[in-house]
PDB file of N, CA, C and O in Angstrom:
ATOM      1  N   UNK A   1     171.351  88.849 104.516  1.00  0.00           N
ATOM      2  CA  UNK A   1     170.086  88.907 105.196  1.00  0.00           C
ATOM      3  C   UNK A   1     168.981  88.564 104.198  1.00  0.00           C
ATOM      4  O   UNK A   1     168.991  89.043 103.064  1.00  0.00           O
ATOM      5  N   UNK A   2     168.040  87.743 104.620  1.00  0.00           N
ATOM      6  CA  UNK A   2     166.951  87.366 103.731  1.00  0.00           C
ATOM      7  C   UNK A   2     166.011  88.541 103.511  1.00  0.00           C
ATOM      8  O   UNK A   2     165.746  89.318 104.427  1.00  0.00           O
ATOM      9  N   UNK A   3     165.514  88.659 102.299  1.00  0.00           N
ATOM     10  CA  UNK A   3     164.583  89.729 101.960  1.00  0.00           C
ATOM     11  C   UNK A   3     163.153  89.266 102.200  1.00  0.00           C
ATOM     12  O   UNK A   3     162.841  88.077 102.125  1.00  0.00           O
ATOM     13  N   UNK A   4     162.303  90.226 102.486  1.00  0.00           N
ATOM     14  CA  UNK A   4     160.857  90.038 102.649  1.00  0.00           C
ATOM     15  C   UNK A   4     160.464  89.115 103.807  1.00  0.00           C
ATOM     16  O   UNK A   4     159.398  88.500 103.764  1.00  0.00           O
ATOM     17  N   UNK A   5     161.304  89.008 104.836  1.00  0.00           N
ATOM     18  CA  UNK A   5     160.901  88.235 106.010  1.00  0.00           C
ATOM     19  C   UNK A   5     160.623  89.143 107.208  1.00  0.00           C
ATOM     20  O   UNK A   5     160.042  88.693 108.195  1.00  0.00           O
ATOM     21  N   UNK A   6     161.024  90.400 107.138  1.00  0.00           N
ATOM     22  CA  UNK A   6     160.817  91.330 108.231  1.00  0.00           C
ATOM     23  C   UNK A   6     159.589  92.195 107.953  1.00  0.00           C
ATOM     24  O   UNK A   6     159.359  92.590 106.810  1.00  0.00           O
ATOM     25  N   UNK A   7     158.798  92.493 108.988  1.00  0.00           N
ATOM     26  CA  UNK A   7     157.624  93.341 108.773  1.00  0.00           C
ATOM     27  C   UNK A   7     158.043  94.754 108.396  1.00  0.00           C
ATOM     28  O   UNK A   7     159.088  95.249 108.818  1.00  0.00           O
ATOM     29  N   UNK A   8     157.212  95.379 107.601  1.00  0.00           N
ATOM     30  CA  UNK A   8     157.536  96.742 107.166  1.00  0.00           C
ATOM     31  C   UNK A   8     156.538  97.762 107.697  1.00  0.00           C
ATOM     32  O   UNK A   8     156.524  98.906 107.245  1.00  0.00           O
ATOM     33  N   UNK A   9     155.709  97.365 108.643  1.00  0.00           N
ATOM     34  CA  UNK A   9     154.709  98.287 109.180  1.00  0.00           C
ATOM     35  C   UNK A   9     155.064  98.795 110.586  1.00  0.00           C
ATOM     36  O   UNK A   9     154.181  98.932 111.433  1.00  0.00           O
ATOM     37  N   UNK A  10     156.334  99.071 110.833  1.00  0.00           N
ATOM     38  CA  UNK A  10     156.750  99.658 112.099  1.00  0.00           C
ATOM     39  C   UNK A  10     156.194 101.067 112.195  1.00  0.00           C
ATOM     40  O   UNK A  10     156.231 101.833 111.232  1.00  0.00           O
ATOM     41  N   UNK A  11     155.673 101.398 113.379  1.00  0.00           N
ATOM     42  CA  UNK A  11     155.129 102.726 113.619  1.00  0.00           C
ATOM     43  C   UNK A  11     155.274 103.048 115.102  1.00  0.00           C
ATOM     44  O   UNK A  11     155.463 102.136 115.907  1.00  0.00           O
ATOM     45  N   UNK A  12     155.190 104.321 115.483  1.00  0.00           N
ATOM     46  CA  UNK A  12     155.246 104.658 116.904  1.00  0.00           C
ATOM     47  C   UNK A  12     154.005 104.145 117.636  1.00  0.00           C
ATOM     48  O   UNK A  12     152.881 104.313 117.161  1.00  0.00           O
ATOM     49  N   UNK A  13     154.217 103.522 118.790  1.00  0.00           N
ATOM     50  CA  UNK A  13     153.142 102.979 119.614  1.00  0.00           C
ATOM     51  C   UNK A  13     153.400 103.408 121.049  1.00  0.00           C
ATOM     52  O   UNK A  13     154.544 103.419 121.503  1.00  0.00           O
ATOM     53  N   UNK A  14     152.328 103.765 121.771  1.00  0.00           N
ATOM     54  CA  UNK A  14     152.439 104.138 123.181  1.00  0.00           C
ATOM     55  C   UNK A  14     152.190 102.895 124.029  1.00  0.00           C
ATOM     56  O   UNK A  14     151.189 102.201 123.853  1.00  0.00           O
ATOM     57  N   UNK A  15     153.113 102.621 124.950  1.00  0.00           N
ATOM     58  CA  UNK A  15     152.963 101.541 125.922  1.00  0.00           C
ATOM     59  C   UNK A  15     152.718 102.195 127.279  1.00  0.00           C
ATOM     60  O   UNK A  15     153.470 103.077 127.695  1.00  0.00           O
ATOM     61  N   UNK A  16     151.658 101.756 127.971  1.00  0.00           N
ATOM     62  CA  UNK A  16     151.282 102.362 129.247  1.00  0.00           C
ATOM     63  C   UNK A  16     151.306 101.307 130.344  1.00  0.00           C
ATOM     64  O   UNK A  16     150.660 100.266 130.231  1.00  0.00           O
ATOM     65  N   UNK A  17     152.053 101.585 131.401  1.00  0.00           N
ATOM     66  CA  UNK A  17     152.109 100.724 132.577  1.00  0.00           C
ATOM     67  C   UNK A  17     150.887 101.047 133.439  1.00  0.00           C
ATOM     68  O   UNK A  17     150.763 102.164 133.942  1.00  0.00           O
ATOM     69  N   UNK A  18     149.999 100.092 133.609  1.00  0.00           N
ATOM     70  CA  UNK A  18     148.753 100.343 134.313  1.00  0.00           C
ATOM     71  C   UNK A  18     148.926 100.431 135.830  1.00  0.00           C
ATOM     72  O   UNK A  18     148.033 100.932 136.512  1.00  0.00           O
ATOM     73  N   UNK A  19     150.034  99.964 136.371  1.00  0.00           N
ATOM     74  CA  UNK A  19     150.226 100.025 137.816  1.00  0.00           C
ATOM     75  C   UNK A  19     150.697 101.398 138.293  1.00  0.00           C
ATOM     76  O   UNK A  19     150.453 101.765 139.442  1.00  0.00           O
ATOM     77  N   UNK A  20     151.364 102.159 137.430  1.00  0.00           N
ATOM     78  CA  UNK A  20     151.819 103.489 137.849  1.00  0.00           C
ATOM     79  C   UNK A  20     151.566 104.570 136.796  1.00  0.00           C
ATOM     80  O   UNK A  20     152.055 105.690 136.942  1.00  0.00           O
ATOM     81  N   UNK A  21     150.818 104.260 135.745  1.00  0.00           N
ATOM     82  CA  UNK A  21     150.435 105.210 134.692  1.00  0.00           C
ATOM     83  C   UNK A  21     151.616 105.828 133.950  1.00  0.00           C
ATOM     84  O   UNK A  21     151.486 106.909 133.375  1.00  0.00           O
ATOM     85  N   UNK A  22     152.749 105.167 133.956  1.00  0.00           N
ATOM     86  CA  UNK A  22     153.920 105.607 133.189  1.00  0.00           C
ATOM     87  C   UNK A  22     153.701 105.245 131.717  1.00  0.00           C
ATOM     88  O   UNK A  22     153.248 104.141 131.413  1.00  0.00           O
ATOM     89  N   UNK A  23     154.017 106.165 130.806  1.00  0.00           N
ATOM     90  CA  UNK A  23     153.865 105.898 129.374  1.00  0.00           C
ATOM     91  C   UNK A  23     155.202 106.109 128.676  1.00  0.00           C
ATOM     92  O   UNK A  23     156.001 106.955 129.079  1.00  0.00           O
ATOM     93  N   UNK A  24     155.433 105.329 127.625  1.00  0.00           N
ATOM     94  CA  UNK A  24     156.587 105.558 126.774  1.00  0.00           C
ATOM     95  C   UNK A  24     156.224 105.188 125.349  1.00  0.00           C
ATOM     96  O   UNK A  24     155.350 104.354 125.110  1.00  0.00           O
ATOM     97  N   UNK A  25     156.902 105.817 124.414  1.00  0.00           N
ATOM     98  CA  UNK A  25     156.638 105.609 122.997  1.00  0.00           C
ATOM     99  C   UNK A  25     157.796 104.834 122.392  1.00  0.00           C
ATOM    100  O   UNK A  25     158.963 105.161 122.608  1.00  0.00           O
ATOM    101  N   UNK A  26     157.456 103.809 121.638  1.00  0.00           N
ATOM    102  CA  UNK A  26     158.456 102.999 120.964  1.00  0.00           C
ATOM    103  C   UNK A  26     157.889 102.573 119.621  1.00  0.00           C
ATOM    104  O   UNK A  26     156.677 102.612 119.407  1.00  0.00           O
ATOM    105  N   UNK A  27     158.762 102.171 118.728  1.00  0.00           N
ATOM    106  CA  UNK A  27     158.302 101.677 117.429  1.00  0.00           C
ATOM    107  C   UNK A  27     157.969 100.202 117.548  1.00  0.00           C
ATOM    108  O   UNK A  27     158.720  99.435 118.150  1.00  0.00           O
ATOM    109  N   UNK A  28     156.832  99.804 116.969  1.00  0.00           N
ATOM    110  CA  UNK A  28     156.389  98.429 117.084  1.00  0.00           C
ATOM    111  C   UNK A  28     155.439  98.090 115.938  1.00  0.00           C
ATOM    112  O   UNK A  28     154.950  98.975 115.236  1.00  0.00           O
ATOM    113  N   UNK A  29     155.188  96.796 115.764  1.00  0.00           N
ATOM    114  CA  UNK A  29     154.218  96.321 114.781  1.00  0.00           C
ATOM    115  C   UNK A  29     152.986  95.744 115.464  1.00  0.00           C
ATOM    116  O   UNK A  29     152.112  95.199 114.790  1.00  0.00           O
ATOM    117  N   UNK A  30     152.896  95.851 116.793  1.00  0.00           N
ATOM    118  CA  UNK A  30     151.800  95.255 117.543  1.00  0.00           C
ATOM    119  C   UNK A  30     150.467  95.900 117.170  1.00  0.00           C
ATOM    120  O   UNK A  30     150.389  97.105 116.930  1.00  0.00           O
ATOM    121  N   UNK A  31     149.422  95.073 117.126  1.00  0.00           N
ATOM    122  CA  UNK A  31     148.084  95.585 116.860  1.00  0.00           C
ATOM    123  C   UNK A  31     147.485  96.106 118.158  1.00  0.00           C
ATOM    124  O   UNK A  31     147.573  95.449 119.195  1.00  0.00           O
ATOM    125  N   UNK A  32     146.878  97.284 118.102  1.00  0.00           N
ATOM    126  CA  UNK A  32     146.284  97.898 119.280  1.00  0.00           C
ATOM    127  C   UNK A  32     144.834  98.257 118.982  1.00  0.00           C
ATOM    128  O   UNK A  32     144.507  98.733 117.895  1.00  0.00           O
ATOM    129  N   UNK A  33     143.975  98.019 119.967  1.00  0.00           N
ATOM    130  CA  UNK A  33     142.557  98.329 119.809  1.00  0.00           C
ATOM    131  C   UNK A  33     142.225  99.745 120.256  1.00  0.00           C
ATOM    132  O   UNK A  33     141.234 100.322 119.808  1.00  0.00           O
ATOM    133  N   UNK A  34     143.046 100.309 121.136  1.00  0.00           N
ATOM    134  CA  UNK A  34     142.784 101.631 121.679  1.00  0.00           C
ATOM    135  C   UNK A  34     143.809 102.628 121.161  1.00  0.00           C
ATOM    136  O   UNK A  34     144.872 102.250 120.669  1.00  0.00           O
ATOM    137  N   UNK A  35     143.469 103.908 121.281  1.00  0.00           N
ATOM    138  CA  UNK A  35     144.392 104.976 120.900  1.00  0.00           C
ATOM    139  C   UNK A  35     144.480 105.976 122.044  1.00  0.00           C
ATOM    140  O   UNK A  35     143.623 106.019 122.926  1.00  0.00           O
ATOM    141  N   UNK A  36     145.529 106.771 122.005  1.00  0.00           N
ATOM    142  CA  UNK A  36     145.744 107.813 123.002  1.00  0.00           C
ATOM    143  C   UNK A  36     146.361 109.008 122.295  1.00  0.00           C
ATOM    144  O   UNK A  36     147.111 108.857 121.331  1.00  0.00           O
ATOM    145  N   UNK A  37     146.034 110.203 122.790  1.00  0.00           N
ATOM    146  CA  UNK A  37     146.593 111.419 122.198  1.00  0.00           C
ATOM    147  C   UNK A  37     147.649 111.991 123.135  1.00  0.00           C
ATOM    148  O   UNK A  37     147.376 112.262 124.304  1.00  0.00           O
ATOM    149  N   UNK A  38     148.849 112.171 122.611  1.00  0.00           N
ATOM    150  CA  UNK A  38     149.955 112.760 123.358  1.00  0.00           C
ATOM    151  C   UNK A  38     150.538 113.882 122.519  1.00  0.00           C
ATOM    152  O   UNK A  38     150.944 113.670 121.377  1.00  0.00           O
ATOM    153  N   UNK A  39     150.578 115.082 123.096  1.00  0.00           N
ATOM    154  CA  UNK A  39     151.106 116.272 122.420  1.00  0.00           C
ATOM    155  C   UNK A  39     150.428 116.515 121.074  1.00  0.00           C
ATOM    156  O   UNK A  39     151.078 116.928 120.113  1.00  0.00           O
ATOM    157  N   UNK A  40     149.127 116.260 121.008  1.00  0.00           N
ATOM    158  CA  UNK A  40     148.372 116.519 119.791  1.00  0.00           C
ATOM    159  C   UNK A  40     148.489 115.456 118.721  1.00  0.00           C
ATOM    160  O   UNK A  40     147.939 115.619 117.632  1.00  0.00           O
ATOM    161  N   UNK A  41     149.192 114.365 119.005  1.00  0.00           N
ATOM    162  CA  UNK A  41     149.365 113.281 118.038  1.00  0.00           C
ATOM    163  C   UNK A  41     148.664 112.040 118.594  1.00  0.00           C
ATOM    164  O   UNK A  41     148.833 111.711 119.768  1.00  0.00           O
ATOM    165  N   UNK A  42     147.890 111.357 117.772  1.00  0.00           N
ATOM    166  CA  UNK A  42     147.190 110.148 118.178  1.00  0.00           C
ATOM    167  C   UNK A  42     148.036 108.921 117.861  1.00  0.00           C
ATOM    168  O   UNK A  42     148.481 108.720 116.731  1.00  0.00           O
ATOM    169  N   UNK A  43     148.247 108.098 118.904  1.00  0.00           N
ATOM    170  CA  UNK A  43     149.057 106.887 118.776  1.00  0.00           C
ATOM    171  C   UNK A  43     148.211 105.675 119.162  1.00  0.00           C
ATOM    172  O   UNK A  43     147.256 105.810 119.926  1.00  0.00           O
ATOM    173  N   UNK A  44     148.551 104.493 118.644  1.00  0.00           N
ATOM    174  CA  UNK A  44     147.949 103.267 119.166  1.00  0.00           C
ATOM    175  C   UNK A  44     148.422 103.055 120.602  1.00  0.00           C
ATOM    176  O   UNK A  44     149.566 103.365 120.932  1.00  0.00           O
ATOM    177  N   UNK A  45     147.535 102.522 121.466  1.00  0.00           N
ATOM    178  CA  UNK A  45     147.842 102.339 122.886  1.00  0.00           C
ATOM    179  C   UNK A  45     147.853 100.860 123.235  1.00  0.00           C
ATOM    180  O   UNK A  45     146.914 100.129 122.919  1.00  0.00           O
ATOM    181  N   UNK A  46     148.928 100.424 123.894  1.00  0.00           N
ATOM    182  CA  UNK A  46     149.047  99.058 124.410  1.00  0.00           C
ATOM    183  C   UNK A  46     149.204  99.166 125.920  1.00  0.00           C
ATOM    184  O   UNK A  46     150.127  99.814 126.412  1.00  0.00           O
ATOM    185  N   UNK A  47     148.291  98.522 126.654  1.00  0.00           N
ATOM    186  CA  UNK A  47     148.334  98.562 128.115  1.00  0.00           C
ATOM    187  C   UNK A  47     149.120  97.365 128.640  1.00  0.00           C
ATOM    188  O   UNK A  47     148.901  96.228 128.223  1.00  0.00           O
ATOM    189  N   UNK A  48     150.041  97.642 129.563  1.00  0.00           N
ATOM    190  CA  UNK A  48     150.888  96.616 130.158  1.00  0.00           C
ATOM    191  C   UNK A  48     150.641  96.551 131.660  1.00  0.00           C
ATOM    192  O   UNK A  48     150.362  97.570 132.292  1.00  0.00           O
ATOM    193  N   UNK A  49     150.742  95.360 132.227  1.00  0.00           N
ATOM    194  CA  UNK A  49     150.561  95.225 133.670  1.00  0.00           C
ATOM    195  C   UNK A  49     151.813  95.634 134.440  1.00  0.00           C
ATOM    196  O   UNK A  49     151.717  96.168 135.545  1.00  0.00           O
ATOM    197  N   UNK A  50     152.979  95.387 133.864  1.00  0.00           N
ATOM    198  CA  UNK A  50     154.223  95.683 134.577  1.00  0.00           C
ATOM    199  C   UNK A  50     155.310  96.022 133.565  1.00  0.00           C
ATOM    200  O   UNK A  50     155.396  95.410 132.501  1.00  0.00           O
ATOM    201  N   UNK A  51     156.132  96.997 133.905  1.00  0.00           N
ATOM    202  CA  UNK A  51     157.270  97.390 133.068  1.00  0.00           C
ATOM    203  C   UNK A  51     158.474  97.594 133.980  1.00  0.00           C
ATOM    204  O   UNK A  51     158.420  97.297 135.173  1.00  0.00           O
ATOM    205  N   UNK A  52     159.542  98.095 133.414  1.00  0.00           N
ATOM    206  CA  UNK A  52     160.738  98.337 134.226  1.00  0.00           C
ATOM    207  C   UNK A  52     160.523  99.455 135.244  1.00  0.00           C
ATOM    208  O   UNK A  52     161.285  99.547 136.207  1.00  0.00           O
ATOM    209  N   UNK A  53     159.513 100.308 135.064  1.00  0.00           N
ATOM    210  CA  UNK A  53     159.267 101.377 136.031  1.00  0.00           C
ATOM    211  C   UNK A  53     158.474 100.907 137.242  1.00  0.00           C
ATOM    212  O   UNK A  53     158.369 101.636 138.228  1.00  0.00           O
ATOM    213  N   UNK A  54     157.909  99.691 137.185  1.00  0.00           N
ATOM    214  CA  UNK A  54     157.140  99.190 138.322  1.00  0.00           C
ATOM    215  C   UNK A  54     157.598  97.814 138.806  1.00  0.00           C
ATOM    216  O   UNK A  54     157.108  97.340 139.831  1.00  0.00           O
ATOM    217  N   UNK A  55     158.507  97.171 138.114  1.00  0.00           N
ATOM    218  CA  UNK A  55     158.958  95.836 138.518  1.00  0.00           C
ATOM    219  C   UNK A  55     159.917  95.954 139.701  1.00  0.00           C
ATOM    220  O   UNK A  55     160.821  96.789 139.680  1.00  0.00           O
ATOM    221  N   UNK A  56     159.728  95.126 140.736  1.00  0.00           N
ATOM    222  CA  UNK A  56     160.578  95.229 141.929  1.00  0.00           C
ATOM    223  C   UNK A  56     162.064  95.050 141.655  1.00  0.00           C
ATOM    224  O   UNK A  56     162.883  95.621 142.375  1.00  0.00           O
ATOM    225  N   UNK A  57     162.436  94.289 140.653  1.00  0.00           N
ATOM    226  CA  UNK A  57     163.846  94.102 140.346  1.00  0.00           C
ATOM    227  C   UNK A  57     164.498  95.419 139.952  1.00  0.00           C
ATOM    228  O   UNK A  57     165.634  95.686 140.345  1.00  0.00           O
ATOM    229  N   UNK A  58     163.801  96.242 139.184  1.00  0.00           N
ATOM    230  CA  UNK A  58     164.362  97.504 138.711  1.00  0.00           C
ATOM    231  C   UNK A  58     164.165  98.642 139.705  1.00  0.00           C
ATOM    232  O   UNK A  58     164.997  99.546 139.786  1.00  0.00           O
ATOM    233  N   UNK A  59     163.066  98.606 140.464  1.00  0.00           N
ATOM    234  CA  UNK A  59     162.792  99.698 141.389  1.00  0.00           C
ATOM    235  C   UNK A  59     163.429  99.497 142.751  1.00  0.00           C
ATOM    236  O   UNK A  59     163.661 100.466 143.474  1.00  0.00           O
ATOM    237  N   UNK A  60     163.720  98.242 143.116  1.00  0.00           N
ATOM    238  CA  UNK A  60     164.286  97.957 144.422  1.00  0.00           C
ATOM    239  C   UNK A  60     163.250  97.935 145.526  1.00  0.00           C
ATOM    240  O   UNK A  60     163.609  97.810 146.697  1.00  0.00           O
ATOM    241  N   UNK A  61     161.975  98.054 145.189  1.00  0.00           N
ATOM    242  CA  UNK A  61     160.902  98.055 146.176  1.00  0.00           C
ATOM    243  C   UNK A  61     160.079  96.787 146.001  1.00  0.00           C
ATOM    244  O   UNK A  61     159.661  96.452 144.893  1.00  0.00           O
ATOM    245  N   UNK A  62     159.855  96.096 147.093  1.00  0.00           N
ATOM    246  CA  UNK A  62     159.031  94.898 147.057  1.00  0.00           C
ATOM    247  C   UNK A  62     157.584  95.317 147.226  1.00  0.00           C
ATOM    248  O   UNK A  62     157.261  96.093 148.125  1.00  0.00           O
ATOM    249  N   UNK A  63     156.716  94.814 146.374  1.00  0.00           N
ATOM    250  CA  UNK A  63     155.306  95.175 146.417  1.00  0.00           C
ATOM    251  C   UNK A  63     154.497  93.896 146.480  1.00  0.00           C
ATOM    252  O   UNK A  63     154.622  93.033 145.611  1.00  0.00           O
ATOM    253  N   UNK A  64     153.667  93.768 147.503  1.00  0.00           N
ATOM    254  CA  UNK A  64     152.827  92.590 147.665  1.00  0.00           C
ATOM    255  C   UNK A  64     151.467  92.883 147.057  1.00  0.00           C
ATOM    256  O   UNK A  64     150.766  93.793 147.499  1.00  0.00           O
ATOM    257  N   UNK A  65     151.096  92.120 146.052  1.00  0.00           N
ATOM    258  CA  UNK A  65     149.815  92.307 145.386  1.00  0.00           C
ATOM    259  C   UNK A  65     148.888  91.198 145.855  1.00  0.00           C
ATOM    260  O   UNK A  65     149.145  90.018 145.617  1.00  0.00           O
ATOM    261  N   UNK A  66     147.815  91.582 146.521  1.00  0.00           N
ATOM    262  CA  UNK A  66     146.848  90.619 147.014  1.00  0.00           C
ATOM    263  C   UNK A  66     145.669  90.588 146.051  1.00  0.00           C
ATOM    264  O   UNK A  66     144.914  91.555 145.946  1.00  0.00           O
ATOM    265  N   UNK A  67     145.520  89.477 145.354  1.00  0.00           N
ATOM    266  CA  UNK A  67     144.436  89.326 144.398  1.00  0.00           C
ATOM    267  C   UNK A  67     143.384  88.410 144.986  1.00  0.00           C
ATOM    268  O   UNK A  67     143.632  87.224 145.201  1.00  0.00           O
ATOM    269  N   UNK A  68     142.227  88.953 145.243  1.00  0.00           N
ATOM    270  CA  UNK A  68     141.072  88.199 145.739  1.00  0.00           C
ATOM    271  C   UNK A  68     141.367  87.483 147.055  1.00  0.00           C
ATOM    272  O   UNK A  68     140.894  86.366 147.266  1.00  0.00           O
ATOM    273  N   UNK A  69     142.141  88.108 147.942  1.00  0.00           N
ATOM    274  CA  UNK A  69     142.388  87.543 149.260  1.00  0.00           C
ATOM    275  C   UNK A  69     143.261  86.306 149.289  1.00  0.00           C
ATOM    276  O   UNK A  69     143.179  85.522 150.234  1.00  0.00           O
ATOM    277  N   UNK A  70     144.083  86.111 148.293  1.00  0.00           N
ATOM    278  CA  UNK A  70     144.910  84.912 148.226  1.00  0.00           C
ATOM    279  C   UNK A  70     145.952  84.870 149.331  1.00  0.00           C
ATOM    280  O   UNK A  70     146.264  83.800 149.855  1.00  0.00           O
ATOM    281  N   UNK A  71     146.490  86.031 149.686  1.00  0.00           N
ATOM    282  CA  UNK A  71     147.484  86.059 150.758  1.00  0.00           C
ATOM    283  C   UNK A  71     146.827  85.686 152.080  1.00  0.00           C
ATOM    284  O   UNK A  71     147.390  84.906 152.848  1.00  0.00           O
ATOM    285  N   UNK A  72     145.649  86.229 152.354  1.00  0.00           N
ATOM    286  CA  UNK A  72     144.932  85.889 153.587  1.00  0.00           C
ATOM    287  C   UNK A  72     144.571  84.415 153.632  1.00  0.00           C
ATOM    288  O   UNK A  72     144.663  83.779 154.682  1.00  0.00           O
ATOM    289  N   UNK A  73     144.164  83.877 152.501  1.00  0.00           N
ATOM    290  CA  UNK A  73     143.815  82.457 152.436  1.00  0.00           C
ATOM    291  C   UNK A  73     145.047  81.592 152.715  1.00  0.00           C
ATOM    292  O   UNK A  73     144.957  80.594 153.429  1.00  0.00           O
ATOM    293  N   UNK A  74     146.195  81.976 152.153  1.00  0.00           N
ATOM    294  CA  UNK A  74     147.433  81.239 152.397  1.00  0.00           C
ATOM    295  C   UNK A  74     147.831  81.316 153.868  1.00  0.00           C
ATOM    296  O   UNK A  74     148.196  80.309 154.475  1.00  0.00           O
ATOM    297  N   UNK A  75     147.758  82.510 154.430  1.00  0.00           N
ATOM    298  CA  UNK A  75     148.156  82.686 155.823  1.00  0.00           C
ATOM    299  C   UNK A  75     147.238  81.922 156.763  1.00  0.00           C
ATOM    300  O   UNK A  75     147.706  81.388 157.769  1.00  0.00           O
ATOM    301  N   UNK A  76     145.946  81.856 156.465  1.00  0.00           N
ATOM    302  CA  UNK A  76     145.039  81.114 157.334  1.00  0.00           C
ATOM    303  C   UNK A  76     145.311  79.607 157.254  1.00  0.00           C
ATOM    304  O   UNK A  76     145.107  78.887 158.231  1.00  0.00           O
ATOM    305  N   UNK A  77     145.761  79.143 156.113  1.00  0.00           N
ATOM    306  CA  UNK A  77     146.059  77.715 155.963  1.00  0.00           C
ATOM    307  C   UNK A  77     147.416  77.334 156.519  1.00  0.00           C
ATOM    308  O   UNK A  77     147.534  76.377 157.284  1.00  0.00           O
ATOM    309  N   UNK A  78     148.446  78.085 156.135  1.00  0.00           N
ATOM    310  CA  UNK A  78     149.824  77.678 156.412  1.00  0.00           C
ATOM    311  C   UNK A  78     150.590  78.621 157.326  1.00  0.00           C
ATOM    312  O   UNK A  78     151.673  78.265 157.790  1.00  0.00           O
ATOM    313  N   UNK A  79     150.079  79.787 157.594  1.00  0.00           N
ATOM    314  CA  UNK A  79     150.824  80.799 158.330  1.00  0.00           C
ATOM    315  C   UNK A  79     151.070  80.476 159.782  1.00  0.00           C
ATOM    316  O   UNK A  79     152.071  80.919 160.346  1.00  0.00           O
ATOM    317  N   UNK A  80     150.187  79.718 160.406  1.00  0.00           N
ATOM    318  CA  UNK A  80     150.293  79.453 161.838  1.00  0.00           C
ATOM    319  C   UNK A  80     150.907  78.094 162.155  1.00  0.00           C
ATOM    320  O   UNK A  80     150.817  77.644 163.296  1.00  0.00           O
ATOM    321  N   UNK A  81     151.505  77.453 161.222  1.00  0.00           N
ATOM    322  CA  UNK A  81     152.053  76.103 161.459  1.00  0.00           C
ATOM    323  C   UNK A  81     153.219  76.114 162.436  1.00  0.00           C
ATOM    324  O   UNK A  81     153.321  75.202 163.256  1.00  0.00           O
ATOM    325  N   UNK A  82     154.086  77.085 162.387  1.00  0.00           N
ATOM    326  CA  UNK A  82     155.251  77.126 163.281  1.00  0.00           C
ATOM    327  C   UNK A  82     154.868  77.548 164.688  1.00  0.00           C
ATOM    328  O   UNK A  82     155.566  77.199 165.640  1.00  0.00           O
ATOM    329  N   UNK A  83     153.785  78.285 164.846  1.00  0.00           N
ATOM    330  CA  UNK A  83     153.362  78.746 166.175  1.00  0.00           C
ATOM    331  C   UNK A  83     152.808  77.609 167.028  1.00  0.00           C
ATOM    332  O   UNK A  83     152.942  77.641 168.251  1.00  0.00           O
ATOM    333  N   UNK A  84     152.194  76.615 166.413  1.00  0.00           N
ATOM    334  CA  UNK A  84     151.579  75.527 167.151  1.00  0.00           C
ATOM    335  C   UNK A  84     152.587  74.534 167.712  1.00  0.00           C
ATOM    336  O   UNK A  84     152.255  73.792 168.636  1.00  0.00           O
ATOM    337  N   UNK A  85     153.792  74.495 167.191  1.00  0.00           N
ATOM    338  CA  UNK A  85     154.797  73.499 167.609  1.00  0.00           C
ATOM    339  C   UNK A  85     155.539  73.922 168.833  1.00  0.00           C
ATOM    340  O   UNK A  85     156.412  73.196 169.307  1.00  0.00           O
TER     341      UNK A  85
END
């Protein structure tokens, strides 16, 4: 194994799933701008949009996320095409 190619600043970091507020602690070298206190210990905080606790593949639940009315816009354009025929 080559020496001095791996980072040596591994530390505990909190990753937070913003869709369901699930948190977990893992060792990482990622830079974080925010911190969070858990059990009296302050950790760097990394916010994630989706993790295994909220992804439909792992949860088995399909979740439709409508961002800025995109689903409504799609349905108004293309949703009624089969009804007219």
